[in-house]
N, C-alpha and C positions, 0 to 999 in steps of 0.2 A: 203198789210196790214206796212202803217207806225209804225216803231220803234220806237223812238224818243219817244212815247209816256210812252212805257212801263219805260225807262231806264229813266228817268225824276220823273217816280211815286214812282220806285226803292230808287230812293236816297232823293226826299223829305220825303219818307216813312219810310228810315231810322232817315235821322234829326227829323221829329216829334217823331220818338219811342223814341230813344236818350232820348228827352226832356219831354218826356209825365211814362211813365215809374215808374217814383218813385207812384205819383200819382198813377194810373193802380195799383199795389203791394197793395195799400192802400188800394185803390176800393174791391180790390178782396176777402181782407181777412175781410173786412166789410161784403160781402155780404153774405160769405161758413160759417166763426164764429163768436159766442157771445160773447166770450171774454171782446169785447171794448167796450167803454161805448158812443164812437163817434169819429173823421177822429181824433181831437189828442188827444184823451187817446193811438190810435191803433199808429199813428206817431213817440208818447213817446215813448211806449212798443219795438216798432220794433229799435228805436234808445238804447235802454240801451240795453235789449239782444242782438241786430244782428249787433249795428253799421250802417253805413253807406249802408254799401254793403247790409243787409238786405231791402233797398230796389228796389235794383237792381239785386233781385234774379228771376234768368228767362230771364235775358235778352241777350245772345249771343245767346242762338236759335231764338229768333221774330227778332234778327237785322241780322241774313243769311240768314231766311225764311218766317215771316210776312212781312218785308220790300221785297220780292219780291210780296209776295200777294198783297203788295199794290200799288206793279207795274201792277198786271192784273187788280185790279180794275179801275187806273185810263188809263188804255192802254183797256181795251174793251169798256169802258164807251166813250173814244173818238170814237177807232173805230166803236161801235155802231152810235153814230151820224153821222160820214163818209158813213156811211150805209144810215140811214136813212136820212140827207139831204143833202149826195154826196159834202159836204161842210169839207176841212178841221179843223186844230184848229184853222189855223192863219186866215181862209175865214171867221170867224164866226162872229167876229169883225162885219161885213159888212153887213151879212147874219147870223142874229142867230136864234139859232133853236127854236122853241115855246118850251111852259115849257113842254109841255106832250113828246114832245121828249124826252127832257133834261129827265125827271124821267123815261119814258122806259132806257136812254140808262144805267142811274145810276144806273136801278131796278138788271137788265141785267148781269152789273158789281159786284154789290152786292150779288146776288145768284153765279157768281161765285167763285168771290172771300170766302164766306162761302164753297162752297164745296171743295175748298183747302185748305183753315185757321184751318178746325177744328181740326185735330190731333193736329197740331200746339200751336193751343191756347188750347189743352186742356193741353198739357206738362207745357207750359207757368203757368198756372192757378194751377198745384200738385207742382210745383216748388215755384210756389208765398204764397204759401199757410203752406211752410219748416218753421216753426217759429223755429227751436233748430239753435244753434250758434255753427259754426264749431270752434270757440276762442277758447272756455271753453274745454278745456279736460275733464273736467270730468262727461259734459252735453252730451246727447245722441243724437245722431250721426243721420243724413237727412236720411232717409227715400233711398234719390235720392240720387246717386252723381251727378248728373250731368245732362245732354238734352235725351243722348243716353244712357246711365241706369236707365232714367225715361221711355223712349221709350222699353227698350226692357225690364222694367219687366211687364209695365204695359203690353203689348201684352204677355210674359207668363201669368202674375196674370188672366189676364180677356180677353184672347185669341184677333182677329183681332176688333173685333167690338169694343171693347174696348177703340179704340184709337178714333174712335169717338163719344162720349160720349157726352148728349149737341147737337148733329152736326145737327140734326133738329133744338129745341131752335137756337141754331145761324143763320142759314139758313132764318128763320124767323122772329128772329133781322134782319140780315143785306138787305133783299132784301128790305121793303119798305122804310126804315130809310136814306139807300145810295141815293133812288130815294130822297126823302126828300132832303138831305145833299145837291145835285147836282141845285136843285131847286133853294133852297133857298140861294143857293154862287154865280147861277146865276143870282136870282131876286135881291139881294141884290149887286151884281156886276154894272148891268146896271141901276138903279136907280137916282147916279149922274153922269155916263157915257157916254159923246156927243155921238150920233149912227156912228158906224165907228173908235171908235178911240179904245185905249187897256184900261183896267180900272188902276188909278194911282195904286202906290205898298200901300198907307194908303188904298183905297178902298178889295184891295187883303187880306191886313191883317184882315180890320173889317169883312168885307164876311166870308171870310173862318174860324174867330173866331165865328160866329155867327151862319154859319152854322153847324159846329163843338157841340155848344149847344144848337140848335136843334131839332138834329136828334140822340144826347143822351138822351134830355128829354124824346124824342117816343122811345129806345130806351132800356131801363136802367129795366123795369118792364122783359121784356124777356133775358134780359144781368145778372138778378138777376137768373130766372132760369138757365139760360144756362150755369152759375159756380156752381149753388147747384147740377146737372146732372152730369158734370164733378169730382166732389169731391165725387159721389156716390158711386162707383167703392171700392174705399180708405178708406169711412167710414162703408164699405160691407153691405149698404144697395143699394136697388133696387128699385129702382121708374117704375113706370109702363108706363109711359111715360109725355108728359107734361100735362097734368089737371090733374095726379097726386099727379106730385109735387107741382104743383101752390095751389092744393086744403090743400095739406099737409101743407106746410109751411106757407100760412093764416089761417089755424086755431090754429097753433103749435102760431103762430110769430104776424099774427093779419096782416091784408090791407098793412099797413103801411113798411114788408118787402120786400116789389114790390118796391120800391122805394129806398133802401136801395144802399149808394154811388152815390145817383143823385147830391149831392150835389160835390163833390168832382169832378166828372166825368163832371159837365159843368166846376166847373173850372181848371180841365184836359185840357180842351177840345179845351176852346178859344188860351189856346197860341203855341198848338201841331195844329191844323189845321190850324192856323194862318199861322205859317210858314212852315207846309207842302205845302198849296197853295199856296203862295207865293216864292218858292223856285218850284214848278213845274212851275209857271208859270214864272219862271224866265229862269229855261234851256230852257225849249221850246221857250224862245223870242230871246236867245241868240244863239241858235241852227236852228232859223229860219233863 
């Protein structure tokens, strides 16, 4: 099994994570809290109360973990295509896989990524939702002192299953949408690129950006449910499952609740995924 796809996926995932984390923090807060009137209001209040550090809460853990999960996504995707087509990454420009094969490989990578990602994503969301400022001595101290303390507290207070809150929603979110993600990327790369040639850097940037937007449009409703189920334990509220969370959210806040964070998700998705795919393709090409 070739390992360069895993390494390239980790590096490209880390670059995308650093670029997109501030947007992700705003998105998570909009989805799980009702104190903000919109994106700008959330950004202003976060900056005023927590300074720039507030936008990077929970990033240290993902940089060491979720970036690795991204390597699983790209590594499993590429190696699944290797099994389905018997062609390596460099040979696929001459013998492109079918879109069905791309979709299956993307879904496989998404499913395994979600399985590994669940505890890390939960800790990230909990840390991002801490609005307390450490800079102000008189303010209430944050509930969690960091990712390790967060993980230990969840395990102690909510049990081992607590670390997997929202895991099913995460799996249902990532499995089909990452199939859509890779299909969109491949389709956009192939359109302006002559057969047998590698797409240009501009093509990769545009294709990666729009692939990110397309997948997040499809993923946002389940992303909202996932985030709310992850925060349920902290708020001492138990949802009986995905359906209960969906019905309760819709009854209390209307159907628009399922599209919270869509605008900032889309704004974040283009640059993050453009950089992710460009760095991924560049690394594999330079190592080839």
